[in-house]
C-alpha positions as CSV (number, residue, x, y, z in Angstrom):
1,M,-4.8,-42.0,-2.1
2,L,-2.4,-40.3,0.3
3,R,-0.7,-38.5,-2.7
4,F,-3.9,-36.7,-3.4
5,A,-4.9,-35.9,0.2
6,L,-1.6,-34.2,1.2
7,P,-1.8,-31.4,-1.4
8,L,-5.5,-30.8,-0.5
9,M,-4.6,-30.6,3.2
10,L,-1.7,-28.2,2.5
11,F,-4.0,-26.0,0.4
12,A,-6.6,-25.9,3.2
13,L,-4.2,-24.6,5.8
14,P,-4.1,-20.9,4.7
15,V,-7.9,-20.9,4.4
16,A,-8.2,-22.2,8.0
17,A,-5.8,-19.6,9.2
18,Q,-7.9,-16.8,7.5
19,D,-11.0,-18.1,9.3
20,L,-9.5,-17.4,12.7
21,T,-11.1,-14.6,14.7
22,L,-9.0,-11.5,15.8
23,A,-9.1,-12.9,19.3
24,Q,-7.6,-16.3,18.1
25,K,-5.0,-14.5,16.1
26,M,-4.2,-12.3,19.1
27,E,-3.6,-15.4,21.2
28,R,-1.4,-17.1,18.6
29,G,0.6,-14.0,17.5
30,V,4.1,-13.0,18.6
31,I,4.2,-10.2,21.1
32,M,5.9,-7.2,19.7
33,D,8.6,-5.5,21.8
34,E,9.6,-1.8,21.6
35,D,12.1,-2.4,18.7
36,A,9.6,-4.3,16.6
37,F,6.9,-1.7,17.2
38,R,9.2,1.2,16.4
39,A,10.3,-0.6,13.2
40,M,6.7,-0.9,12.2
41,V,5.5,2.7,13.0
42,D,8.5,5.0,12.7
43,G,7.7,7.7,10.0
44,N,4.5,6.0,9.0
45,T,0.8,6.6,9.2
46,I,-1.1,3.6,10.6
47,T,-4.8,3.1,10.1
48,Y,-6.7,0.9,12.6
49,N,-9.8,-1.2,12.0
50,D,-12.0,-2.8,14.6
51,G,-12.6,-5.8,12.2
52,T,-15.3,-4.0,10.2
53,I,-14.5,-0.3,9.6
54,D,-11.5,2.0,9.9
55,K,-11.7,3.9,13.2
56,Y,-8.7,6.2,13.2
57,S,-5.2,6.9,11.9
58,E,-2.0,7.7,13.7
59,Y,1.1,9.4,12.3
60,Y,4.4,8.5,14.1
61,R,7.0,11.3,13.6
62,P,10.3,9.7,12.4
63,G,13.0,9.3,15.0
64,T,10.8,10.4,17.9
65,N,8.1,9.0,20.2
66,R,5.6,11.8,19.1
67,I,2.4,10.9,17.4
68,V,-0.8,12.5,16.0
69,I,-4.1,10.7,16.0
70,Q,-7.1,11.5,13.8
71,W,-10.4,9.7,14.4
72,A,-12.5,8.8,11.3
73,E,-15.5,10.6,12.9
74,S,-16.4,12.4,16.1
75,V,-18.1,10.4,18.8
76,D,-19.7,13.4,20.5
77,P,-20.8,16.7,18.9
78,G,-18.1,19.3,19.3
79,Q,-15.4,16.7,20.1
80,Q,-12.1,17.3,18.4
81,T,-11.2,14.7,15.8
82,C,-7.4,15.0,16.5
83,D,-5.1,14.7,19.4
84,V,-1.3,14.6,20.0
85,G,0.8,12.5,22.3
86,T,3.8,10.4,22.9
87,W,4.3,6.6,23.1
88,Y,6.6,4.4,25.2
89,A,7.1,0.7,25.9
90,Q,6.3,-0.7,29.4
91,D,6.8,-4.4,30.0
92,N,5.0,-6.1,27.1
93,T,2.8,-3.1,26.3
94,I,3.0,0.0,24.3
95,C,1.5,3.0,26.1
96,F,0.1,6.1,24.5
97,D,-0.1,9.3,26.6
98,W,-2.5,11.6,24.8
99,F,-2.8,15.3,25.5
100,T,-6.6,15.4,25.8
101,T,-7.7,11.8,26.3
102,G,-5.0,10.5,28.7
103,L,-3.1,7.3,28.9
104,V,-4.0,4.1,27.0
105,C,-1.9,0.9,26.9
106,A,-2.1,-2.0,24.6
107,V,-0.3,-5.3,23.9
108,W,0.7,-5.8,20.2
109,V,1.2,-9.0,18.3
110,D,2.4,-9.9,14.9
111,Y,0.3,-12.7,13.5
112,H,2.1,-13.7,10.2
113,G,2.4,-10.1,9.2
114,E,-1.0,-9.0,10.5
115,Y,-0.6,-6.6,13.4
116,I,-3.3,-6.7,16.1
117,S,-3.6,-4.7,19.4
118,E,-5.6,-5.2,22.5
119,I,-6.2,-2.7,25.3
120,V,-4.5,-3.5,28.7
121,R,-5.9,-2.2,32.0
122,D,-4.3,-2.8,35.3
123,G,-2.0,-5.3,33.7
124,Q,-4.8,-7.4,32.2
125,R,-6.0,-7.7,28.6
126,A,-9.3,-6.0,28.4
127,G,-10.6,-6.5,24.8
128,G,-10.9,-3.7,22.3
129,L,-9.1,-5.7,19.6
130,E,-8.0,-3.7,16.6
131,V,-6.1,-4.7,13.5
132,I,-4.0,-2.4,11.2
133,S,-5.7,-2.0,7.9
134,T,-3.0,0.2,6.2
135,I,0.5,1.4,6.7
136,T,1.7,4.3,4.5
137,Q,4.5,6.8,4.5
138,Q,2.2,9.7,3.9
139,P,2.3,12.0,6.9
140,L,-1.0,12.8,8.6
141,Y,-1.8,16.5,9.0
142,C,-4.5,17.2,11.5
143,E,-5.4,20.4,13.2
144,V,-5.3,19.9,17.0
145,G,-6.1,23.4,18.0
146,M,-4.4,26.4,19.6
147,V,-2.6,26.1,22.9
148,S,-1.8,29.2,24.8
149,L,1.0,29.3,27.3
150,D,1.2,31.8,30.1
151,L,4.7,33.4,29.8
152,G,4.3,35.1,33.2
153,N,4.2,38.6,31.7
154,G,0.5,38.6,30.5
155,D,1.4,37.7,26.9
156,A,0.1,34.5,25.5
157,G,2.7,32.4,23.6
């Protein structure tokens, strides 16, 4: 009897793991440090999903900490669907400093090859779980808009 039960139990393990919620996977995953995060994103376009639909994509310029984000759709009429920024590691979080939307930090975990992030505010996890739905090497081209610089002589740069 045990000979038949053991294979059935082993077969059931992956199904049970797939039934975990994103929050449970987040708790059980391995926290990614800066090196692991850089290895995942460098030169890639990453698309994020909230568990149901793709929300946005980010392109991480190779060899830099510069990134471009493009939201799948505008939240507010007239809102830009793109932004640019930089990222850096701080303790166990990866922080994104966006040109128009400001600073956002998240903790990242690797749950058996599934990458999940959670927003961090004031050092505490604050929900907003997202999972990576795709990683491609296709650059993301997104029009962020014109920026004029005052060169001090009245000419815009």
